C-alpha positions as CSV (number, residue, x, y, z in Angstrom):
1,M,-43.0,-2.2,-36.6
2,I,-45.9,-4.7,-36.4
3,K,-48.4,-4.4,-33.6
4,V,-49.6,-7.7,-32.1
5,L,-52.7,-7.9,-30.0
6,F,-53.1,-10.9,-27.6
7,F,-56.5,-12.1,-26.2
8,A,-57.8,-14.5,-23.5
9,G,-55.4,-17.3,-22.6
10,I,-52.7,-16.1,-25.0
11,K,-52.7,-12.7,-23.3
12,E,-52.3,-14.5,-19.9
13,Q,-49.4,-16.6,-21.2
14,A,-47.6,-13.6,-22.7
15,G,-48.3,-11.4,-19.7
16,R,-49.4,-8.5,-21.9
17,D,-52.1,-7.5,-24.3
18,V,-49.9,-5.6,-26.9
19,Y,-46.5,-6.3,-28.3
20,M,-44.6,-4.2,-30.8
21,L,-42.4,-6.4,-33.1
22,D,-39.5,-4.6,-34.8
23,S,-39.9,-6.1,-38.3
24,S,-40.6,-4.7,-41.8
25,E,-42.5,-7.8,-42.9
26,M,-43.1,-11.4,-42.1
27,T,-45.6,-14.1,-42.8
28,V,-48.3,-15.1,-40.3
29,S,-46.4,-18.4,-39.8
30,E,-43.1,-16.5,-39.1
31,L,-44.9,-14.2,-36.7
32,L,-46.4,-17.2,-34.7
33,A,-43.0,-18.9,-34.6
34,E,-41.4,-15.7,-33.3
35,L,-44.0,-15.2,-30.6
36,E,-43.9,-18.8,-29.5
37,K,-40.1,-18.4,-29.1
38,T,-40.2,-15.0,-27.4
39,F,-43.0,-15.7,-25.0
40,S,-42.8,-19.5,-24.7
41,L,-46.4,-19.6,-25.9
42,Q,-48.4,-22.8,-26.4
43,L,-50.7,-21.7,-29.3
44,P,-53.8,-23.8,-30.0
45,E,-54.2,-25.5,-33.4
46,S,-57.5,-23.7,-33.9
47,L,-55.9,-20.2,-33.4
48,M,-57.2,-17.6,-35.8
49,V,-55.0,-14.6,-36.8
50,A,-56.5,-11.4,-38.1
51,V,-54.3,-8.8,-39.9
52,D,-55.8,-5.3,-40.0
53,E,-59.2,-6.7,-39.0
54,E,-59.3,-9.4,-41.7
55,Y,-58.7,-13.1,-41.0
56,A,-55.4,-14.2,-42.5
57,E,-53.9,-17.5,-43.8
58,H,-50.6,-18.6,-42.5
59,D,-48.7,-17.7,-45.7
60,E,-50.1,-14.1,-45.8
61,V,-47.4,-11.4,-45.5
62,I,-47.8,-8.9,-42.7
63,K,-46.1,-5.5,-43.4
64,A,-44.8,-2.8,-41.1
65,G,-47.6,-0.6,-39.8
66,S,-50.1,-3.5,-39.7
67,T,-51.8,-4.9,-36.7
68,A,-52.1,-8.6,-36.1
69,A,-54.5,-10.1,-33.6
70,L,-54.2,-13.6,-32.2
71,I,-57.7,-14.9,-31.6
72,P,-57.9,-18.1,-29.6
73,P,-60.9,-20.4,-29.9
74,V,-63.9,-19.5,-27.8
75,S,-66.2,-21.8,-25.9
76,G,-69.6,-21.1,-24.7
77,G,-72.1,-22.7,-22.5
């Protein structure tokens, strides 16, 4: 299982803040495609993904037992 954490607008789109994905491993790109399909998400281009609290590239492999966090861009003012 891969634990996925949603924040801000992505959390609102998905209707939850945590999702457990039954997979032994997948790349960050595969994870994003799966989540877009499952939750009909519209993910921003500037979305950052952290795997086990480290920013990850789209070709990085996420293994079972890991936590992935989808971090949308933040704006301030």
